[in-house]
C-alpha positions, -999 to +999 in steps of 0.1 A: +000+000+000+013+035-008+026+056+020+014+088+005-019+089-014-023+120-034-058+131-048-066+153-078-097+174-084-114+148-107-112+123-079-126+145-054-154+157-077-162+121-086-162+111-049-185+139-038-209+141-068-231+110-070-240+119-106-204+119-118-196+090-142-167+080-120-184+082-087-186+044-080-149+039-089-140+069-066-159+055-037-141+021-043-108+038-043-117+058-011-123+026+007-090+010-006-069+041+002-082+055+034-076+092+043-059+113+051-051+122+014-026+147+004-030+174-023-022+209-033-041+241-031-045+242-069-064+209-067-086+223-041-093+254-060-102+233-091-124+211-069-144+239-054-148+255-088-161+222-104-183+213-075-199+246-073-221+257-044-237+222-038-203+207-036-188+233-012-201+217+021-189+182+014-155+193+002-151+217+032-160+188+054-132+166+041-108+194+048-122+202+083-120+165+092-084+163+080-094+137+053-077+159+027-046+179+036-030+205+013+005+196+022+024+211-009+042+243-006+046+258-042+068+285-030+093+258-021+089+239-054+082+266-079+111+261-103+105+223-107+069+228-111+072+254-137+098+232-155+071+204-157+046+228-171+071+239-198+079+202-205+043+194-210+031+226-226+017+206-255-007+185-233-012+212-217-003+205-180-022+225-154-005+240-124-025+215-102-012+185-123+024+198-121+021+202-084+009+165-081+037+152-102+063+171-082+047+157-050+054+122-065+089+132-069+095+145-033+072+121-013+081+084-005+059+057-020+033+081-037+001+071-055-021+095-072-059+088-074-071+106-105-096+105-133-072+124-156-056+102-182-028+127-188-012+112-157-003+082-180+017+106-202+034+126-174+068+114-161+084+120-128+122+124-124+124+127-162+114+091-172+096+073-145+059+067-149+037+086-123+023+060-099-015+065-102-048+047-103-074+057-129-108+044-138-108+018-165 
């Protein structure tokens, strides 16, 4: 089992929105990879935006309970994050995705829970696949 489970906005939205096409998958993953989950502030911003008003209370609840923790400090990792965004400009890579990839580079035994297939394209440390779980 992964020591550091990272979550992206797609996972959070699918988990909290019962109408999302990946909801069942995200609930299964949440049971397999119990909180606390780590993420970055960019992911949370995307999640709040995508969920809208109705999703604000459940996402706030995850944060308040410590189930989701914004543990990434962009100010300390800015250059590597920007380098990733330049490298994957053709995808294009969002700030949130770049932060998560960087987190996989600095945390031991990472695993990203995501609905974003771009994580199959991204590489950490130059050539290593990003350890992630996506819906089939």
